[in-house]
C-alpha positions as CSV (number, residue, x, y, z in Angstrom):
1,X,0.0,0.0,0.0
2,X,1.4,3.4,-1.0
3,X,1.2,6.2,1.5
4,X,-1.2,8.3,-0.6
5,X,-3.8,5.6,-0.4
6,X,-4.4,6.5,3.2
7,X,-6.0,9.6,1.9
8,X,-7.3,8.6,-1.5
9,X,-7.2,10.2,-4.9
10,X,-9.1,13.2,-6.1
11,X,-9.1,15.9,-8.8
12,X,-9.4,19.6,-8.3
13,X,-10.5,21.8,-11.2
14,X,-10.2,25.6,-10.9
15,X,-12.5,28.0,-12.6
16,X,-10.9,31.4,-12.2
17,X,-13.7,33.8,-12.9
18,X,-16.2,35.7,-10.6
19,X,-18.9,38.2,-11.3
20,X,-17.0,40.6,-9.0
21,X,-14.1,40.4,-6.5
22,X,-15.0,40.2,-2.9
23,X,-12.9,42.5,-0.7
24,X,-11.9,39.8,1.8
25,X,-11.0,37.2,-0.8
26,X,-7.3,36.2,-1.6
27,X,-8.2,33.3,-3.9
28,X,-7.1,33.3,-7.5
29,X,-10.2,34.9,-9.0
30,X,-10.7,37.3,-11.9
31,X,-13.4,39.4,-13.4
32,X,-13.9,39.3,-17.2
33,X,-16.5,40.9,-19.5
34,X,-16.5,37.9,-21.8
35,X,-15.4,34.3,-21.4
36,X,-15.0,31.8,-24.2
37,X,-16.3,28.7,-22.5
38,X,-15.5,26.4,-25.5
39,X,-11.8,27.4,-25.2
40,X,-11.8,26.5,-21.5
41,X,-13.5,23.2,-22.2
42,X,-10.8,22.3,-24.8
43,X,-8.1,23.2,-22.3
44,X,-9.6,21.3,-19.4
45,X,-10.1,18.2,-21.5
46,X,-6.5,18.4,-22.7
47,X,-5.2,18.6,-19.1
48,X,-7.4,15.7,-18.0
49,X,-5.9,13.6,-20.8
50,X,-2.3,14.6,-19.8
51,X,-2.7,13.9,-16.1
52,X,-4.7,10.7,-16.8
53,X,-1.7,9.3,-18.8
54,X,0.5,9.8,-15.7
55,X,-1.9,8.0,-13.4
56,X,-3.6,5.2,-15.3
57,X,-5.9,2.8,-13.5
58,X,-6.1,4.8,-10.3
59,X,-9.6,4.8,-8.7
60,X,-10.8,8.4,-8.4
61,X,-12.7,9.1,-5.3
62,X,-13.7,12.8,-5.7
63,X,-13.9,15.7,-8.1
64,X,-14.1,19.3,-6.9
65,X,-15.0,22.3,-9.1
66,X,-13.5,25.3,-7.2
67,X,-12.9,28.9,-7.9
68,X,-13.6,31.7,-8.5
69,X,-17.3,30.9,-9.1
70,X,-17.7,27.6,-10.9
71,X,-21.5,28.0,-10.9
72,X,-20.8,30.6,-13.7
73,X,-19.7,27.7,-15.9
74,X,-22.2,26.4,-18.5
75,X,-23.7,23.1,-17.5
76,X,-22.6,21.7,-20.9
77,X,-19.0,22.5,-20.0
78,X,-19.3,20.8,-16.6
79,X,-20.9,17.8,-18.3
80,X,-18.1,17.5,-20.9
81,X,-15.5,17.7,-18.1
82,X,-17.2,15.0,-16.0
83,X,-17.7,12.8,-19.0
84,X,-13.9,13.0,-19.9
85,X,-13.0,12.3,-16.2
86,X,-15.1,9.2,-16.2
87,X,-13.5,8.0,-19.4
88,X,-10.0,8.6,-18.0
89,X,-10.1,7.1,-14.5
90,X,-12.2,4.3,-13.0
91,X,-14.3,6.0,-10.3
92,X,-15.4,4.8,-6.9
93,X,-18.9,3.4,-6.7
94,X,-20.3,6.6,-5.1
95,X,-18.0,9.4,-6.2
96,X,-18.4,12.8,-4.7
97,X,-18.5,15.5,-7.4
98,X,-18.7,18.9,-5.7
99,X,-19.3,22.3,-7.4
100,X,-19.0,25.6,-5.6
101,X,-21.9,28.0,-6.2
102,X,-23.0,31.5,-5.4
103,X,-26.7,32.3,-4.6
104,X,-27.1,34.6,-7.6
105,X,-30.1,34.1,-9.9
106,X,-28.0,33.1,-12.9
107,X,-26.2,30.4,-11.0
108,X,-29.3,29.1,-9.4
109,X,-31.0,28.7,-12.8
110,X,-28.2,26.3,-13.7
111,X,-28.5,23.9,-10.7
112,X,-30.7,21.4,-12.5
113,X,-28.3,21.4,-15.4
114,X,-25.4,20.7,-13.0
115,X,-27.2,17.9,-11.4
116,X,-27.9,16.3,-14.9
117,X,-24.2,16.8,-15.8
118,X,-23.2,14.6,-12.9
119,X,-22.6,16.9,-10.0
120,X,-23.6,15.2,-6.7
121,X,-22.9,17.9,-4.1
122,X,-23.0,21.7,-4.1
123,X,-21.1,24.0,-1.7
124,X,-22.7,27.4,-1.5
125,X,-21.0,30.7,-0.6
126,X,-23.7,32.3,1.5
127,X,-21.2,34.0,4.0
128,X,-23.8,36.0,6.0
129,X,-27.5,35.8,6.7
130,X,-28.4,39.5,6.9
131,X,-28.3,42.1,4.1
132,X,-26.2,44.7,5.9
133,X,-23.3,42.3,6.5
134,X,-23.6,40.9,3.1
135,X,-23.1,44.4,1.7
136,X,-20.1,44.9,3.9
137,X,-18.6,41.7,2.6
138,X,-19.1,42.9,-0.9
139,X,-21.6,40.1,-1.7
140,X,-24.1,40.7,-4.6
141,X,-26.9,38.5,-3.2
142,X,-29.4,39.3,-0.4
143,X,-30.3,37.0,2.5
144,X,-33.6,36.2,0.8
145,X,-31.7,35.3,-2.4
146,X,-29.6,32.9,-0.3
147,X,-32.6,31.2,1.3
148,X,-34.2,30.8,-2.1
149,X,-31.0,29.4,-3.7
150,X,-30.6,27.0,-0.8
151,X,-34.2,25.7,-1.4
152,X,-33.5,25.2,-5.1
153,X,-30.2,23.4,-4.4
154,X,-31.8,21.1,-1.8
155,X,-34.4,20.1,-4.4
156,X,-31.6,19.2,-6.9
157,X,-28.9,17.6,-4.7
158,X,-28.9,15.2,-1.8
159,X,-25.8,16.9,-0.4
160,X,-25.7,20.7,0.1
161,X,-23.1,22.6,2.1
162,X,-22.8,26.3,2.7
163,X,-20.2,28.7,4.1
164,X,-20.6,31.4,6.6
165,X,-18.0,34.0,7.8
166,X,-18.2,35.1,11.4
167,X,-16.2,37.5,13.7
168,X,-17.3,40.2,11.4
169,X,-17.4,44.0,12.0
170,X,-19.7,45.0,14.9
171,X,-20.9,41.4,15.3
172,X,-21.8,40.5,18.9
173,X,-21.8,37.1,20.4
174,X,-25.6,37.1,20.5
175,X,-25.7,38.2,16.9
176,X,-23.7,35.1,15.9
177,X,-25.7,32.9,18.2
178,X,-28.9,34.0,16.3
179,X,-27.3,33.7,12.9
180,X,-25.8,30.3,13.4
181,X,-29.1,29.1,14.8
182,X,-30.8,30.1,11.6
183,X,-28.0,28.4,9.6
184,X,-28.4,25.2,11.6
185,X,-32.1,25.2,10.9
186,X,-31.4,25.2,7.2
187,X,-28.3,22.9,7.1
188,X,-28.8,19.5,5.7
189,X,-25.5,17.8,6.6
190,X,-22.5,20.1,6.3
191,X,-21.4,23.6,7.2
192,X,-18.1,25.5,6.7
193,X,-17.7,28.2,9.3
194,X,-14.8,30.6,9.0
195,X,-13.6,33.4,11.1
196,X,-13.0,36.6,9.1
197,X,-9.3,37.0,8.5
198,X,-7.6,40.0,6.9
199,X,-5.4,38.6,4.1
200,X,-2.6,40.4,2.4
201,X,-3.3,41.7,-1.1
202,X,-7.1,42.1,-0.5
203,X,-9.2,45.2,-0.4
204,X,-9.9,44.6,3.2
205,X,-6.1,44.5,3.9
206,X,-5.8,47.9,2.3
207,X,-8.7,49.4,4.3
208,X,-7.3,47.9,7.5
209,X,-3.9,49.4,6.9
210,X,-5.5,52.8,6.5
211,X,-7.4,52.5,9.8
212,X,-10.6,51.2,8.3
213,X,-12.6,48.1,9.1
214,X,-13.6,49.4,12.5
215,X,-15.5,47.2,14.9
216,X,-13.6,43.9,14.3
217,X,-13.9,41.7,17.4
218,X,-11.2,41.4,20.0
219,X,-9.3,38.2,20.4
220,X,-11.4,37.3,23.5
221,X,-14.6,37.8,21.6
222,X,-13.4,35.8,18.6
223,X,-12.5,32.9,21.0
224,X,-15.9,33.1,22.6
225,X,-17.5,32.9,19.1
226,X,-15.4,29.9,18.3
227,X,-16.4,28.1,21.5
228,X,-20.1,29.0,20.8
229,X,-19.8,27.6,17.3
230,X,-18.6,24.2,18.6
231,X,-21.3,24.1,21.3
232,X,-24.2,24.9,19.0
233,X,-23.0,22.6,16.2
234,X,-22.4,19.7,18.6
235,X,-25.9,20.1,20.0
236,X,-27.4,20.2,16.4
237,X,-25.6,17.0,15.5
238,X,-23.0,18.6,13.2
239,X,-19.7,18.3,15.2
240,X,-16.5,19.6,13.9
241,X,-14.5,17.0,12.0
242,X,-12.0,19.8,11.0
243,X,-11.2,23.1,12.6
244,X,-13.7,25.1,10.4
245,X,-15.9,22.3,9.0
246,X,-18.9,20.6,10.6
247,X,-20.9,17.6,9.4
248,X,-23.2,14.9,10.4
249,X,-21.4,11.6,10.6
250,X,-20.7,10.3,7.1
251,X,-21.4,13.6,5.4
252,X,-17.9,15.0,5.7
253,X,-16.4,16.5,2.5
254,X,-14.6,13.5,1.0
255,X,-12.6,15.7,-1.3
256,X,-11.2,17.9,1.4
257,X,-10.4,14.8,3.5
258,X,-8.1,13.8,0.8
259,X,-6.1,17.0,1.4
260,X,-6.1,16.7,5.2
261,X,-5.3,12.9,5.2
262,X,-2.4,13.4,2.8
263,X,-3.8,11.7,-0.3
264,X,-3.0,12.4,-3.9
265,X,-4.9,15.0,-6.0
266,X,-4.5,16.3,-9.5
267,X,-4.7,20.1,-9.8
268,X,-6.1,21.5,-13.1
269,X,-6.6,25.1,-13.9
270,X,-4.9,28.5,-13.3
271,X,-3.2,28.6,-9.9
272,X,-4.2,25.0,-9.1
273,X,-2.0,23.0,-6.8
274,X,-1.5,19.2,-6.9
275,X,0.2,16.4,-5.0
276,X,1.1,13.3,-7.0
277,X,3.0,10.2,-5.9
278,X,4.8,8.9,-9.0
279,X,7.8,6.5,-9.3
280,X,8.6,6.5,-5.6
281,X,8.5,10.2,-5.1
282,X,5.8,12.7,-4.0
283,X,5.6,15.7,-6.3
284,X,4.2,19.1,-5.6
285,X,2.7,20.9,-8.6
286,X,1.5,24.5,-9.0
287,X,0.1,26.2,-12.2
288,X,0.4,29.9,-13.1
289,X,-2.3,32.1,-11.7
290,X,-2.9,34.0,-14.9
291,X,-5.8,32.5,-16.8
292,X,-4.4,33.8,-20.1
293,X,-1.0,32.3,-19.5
294,X,-2.4,29.0,-18.4
295,X,-4.6,28.8,-21.5
296,X,-1.6,29.8,-23.7
297,X,0.6,27.1,-22.2
298,X,-2.1,24.3,-22.6
299,X,-2.8,25.4,-26.2
300,X,0.9,25.2,-27.0
301,X,1.2,21.7,-25.6
302,X,3.4,22.9,-22.7
303,X,2.7,21.4,-19.2
304,X,1.2,24.5,-17.4
305,X,3.3,24.0,-14.2
306,X,5.4,26.7,-12.7
307,X,6.4,24.3,-10.0
308,X,7.0,20.5,-10.1
309,X,9.3,19.4,-7.4
310,X,9.8,16.3,-5.4
311,X,9.2,16.7,-1.7
312,X,11.8,15.3,0.6
313,X,11.0,13.3,3.7
314,X,11.1,16.3,6.0
315,X,8.8,18.3,3.8
316,X,6.4,15.4,3.5
317,X,6.3,14.9,7.2
318,X,5.7,18.6,7.9
319,X,2.8,18.6,5.4
320,X,1.2,15.6,7.0
321,X,1.6,17.2,10.4
322,X,0.1,20.5,9.4
323,X,-2.8,19.0,7.6
324,X,-3.7,16.0,9.9
325,X,-3.9,18.0,13.1
326,X,-6.6,20.1,11.6
327,X,-8.8,17.0,11.8
328,X,-10.6,15.7,14.9
329,X,-9.3,12.3,14.1
330,X,-5.7,13.6,14.3
331,X,-2.3,12.4,13.2
332,X,-1.2,8.7,12.9
333,X,2.1,8.6,14.8
334,X,3.4,5.5,13.0
335,X,2.5,7.0,9.6
336,X,4.3,10.2,10.4
337,X,7.4,8.4,11.4
338,X,7.3,6.3,8.2
339,X,6.8,9.4,6.0
340,X,9.4,11.6,7.7
341,X,11.9,9.1,8.9
342,X,11.9,10.6,12.5
343,X,9.5,10.7,15.4
344,X,7.9,13.9,16.8
345,X,9.6,15.4,19.8
346,X,8.2,13.6,22.8
347,X,9.1,16.4,25.2
348,X,7.1,18.9,23.2
349,X,4.2,16.5,23.0
350,X,4.2,16.1,26.8
351,X,4.5,19.8,27.4
352,X,1.5,20.6,25.1
353,X,-0.4,17.7,26.6
354,X,0.2,19.0,30.1
355,X,-1.1,22.4,28.9
356,X,-4.3,20.8,27.6
357,X,-3.6,21.4,24.0
358,X,-3.0,17.8,22.8
359,X,-4.1,14.2,23.7
360,X,-2.2,11.1,22.7
361,X,-3.1,7.5,22.4
362,X,-0.9,4.5,21.4
363,X,-1.5,5.3,17.7
364,X,-2.7,8.9,17.3
365,X,-2.0,12.5,18.3
366,X,-5.0,14.9,18.5
367,X,-5.6,18.5,19.3
368,X,-8.1,19.2,22.1
369,X,-10.8,21.8,21.8
370,X,-8.5,24.3,23.5
371,X,-5.7,23.3,21.1
372,X,-7.8,23.9,18.1
373,X,-8.4,27.5,19.2
374,X,-4.7,28.2,19.0
375,X,-3.9,25.6,16.4
376,X,-1.2,27.6,14.6
377,X,0.7,28.1,17.8
378,X,0.5,24.3,18.5
379,X,1.7,23.5,15.0
380,X,4.6,25.9,15.3
381,X,5.7,24.2,18.5
382,X,5.6,20.7,17.0
383,X,7.1,21.8,13.6
384,X,10.1,23.4,15.2
385,X,10.8,20.7,17.7
């Protein structure tokens, strides 16, 4: 058994376009007046063929259309991509095929087409459930639009997830309690709940640097919001299986679990990352962010990868450490040693355990609820041991 098989095998496809750029977003997304979807279809199919030739016979567990706003893709394009994927790799009996969507009217009108194309799961970017905060976040939809879109999605797909951002400007603990309660009333089986972070290179970062974005919560209030999130989601039967992701048992995002469990995944599209185990080495891949450059390279028959490097044992071990401790299930100590060639520092583990940040069994290392609140600090301690 190769190490990647612990996590599985997936494919990520990046659609780089959005209707507008949200001020908090640092993803590789672009706004364009006109998009030649036939050109994109040809490029995607070409890349599926190229990557399929490198990984023949692998069972594909999941496909994820991310972005950008993939719900702006024509259903015919999505159908052609899924058809080629199915012709290229054998797929698991119940593959998870996720498409990210916004609650705009154009995208919602395509939901039935996406379902007919083979999409099995939709992840919706709702982000807030009141109009004032949606406006502050730069979202184009209203709270009513989001509720209607959710109802349409639920009528088309058995699995529907949606995202919310909390710890927003002027948001109180009771505000978040009320909003999360409404979200849990809607939720089918999965929620992604993220604290607002100010990322470099975003419009929010510029405003913050100039003294804008007043009313952001204190660290103490943010911590209280995180604790409340765990409490309410646990009570509703959607416990955290990852720091920011909550699901009913069995409804976890199978694709994202591939990342967190250290599986292999093909990355296709501008800015897409991949991890591939080939010929005894694990390779990191990264494509150029520019849609025009990516298309140009694919059209010229050039592999669109700015980076293709073999990870050494230390890098592989560090990656597994950083990803697996995000999960409630934690890190397999034996697997870590096999990947990295060393064991984690026992003294650091004992110290963090005494502080209530970690728990350890014979086989696994896990973060506690307190440890997940300061996960980056815990990971720094273990990574530098």
